[in-house]
C-alpha positions in Angstrom: -8.4 0.8 -4.0 -6.3 -2.4 -4.0 -6.2 -2.3 -0.2 -9.9 -2.2 0.0 -10.2 -5.1 -2.4 -7.9 -7.2 -0.3 -9.8 -6.4 2.9 -13.2 -7.2 1.3 -11.8 -10.4 -0.2 -10.5 -11.5 3.2 -13.9 -10.8 4.8 -16.1 -12.4 2.1 -13.9 -15.5 1.8 -13.9 -16.4 5.5 -10.4 -15.3 6.5 -11.9 -13.3 9.3 -14.3 -15.9 10.6 -12.0 -16.9 13.6 -10.7 -13.4 14.2 -12.2 -11.7 17.3 -13.9 -8.4 16.5 -11.4 -6.4 18.5 -8.5 -7.9 16.5 -10.0 -7.2 13.0 -8.2 -3.9 12.5 -4.8 -5.4 13.4 -5.5 -8.4 11.1 -6.2 -6.0 8.2 -3.1 -4.0 9.0 -0.9 -7.1 9.1 -2.5 -8.5 5.9 -1.8 -5.3 4.0 1.7 -5.1 5.4 2.4 -8.7 4.3 1.1 -8.1 0.8 3.1 -4.9 0.4 6.3 -6.6 1.5 5.9 -9.9 -0.4 3.9 -9.2 -3.6 5.2 -6.3 -5.6 
């Protein structure tokens, strides 16, 4: 559930505004990886 919240937060707050549609899945994967590695 936490991953879903992060993804929705990123979308609602404009973090995806400049990300091309074909790169959104990679952005999400990179975001979740970053959070998992840096915020425990």
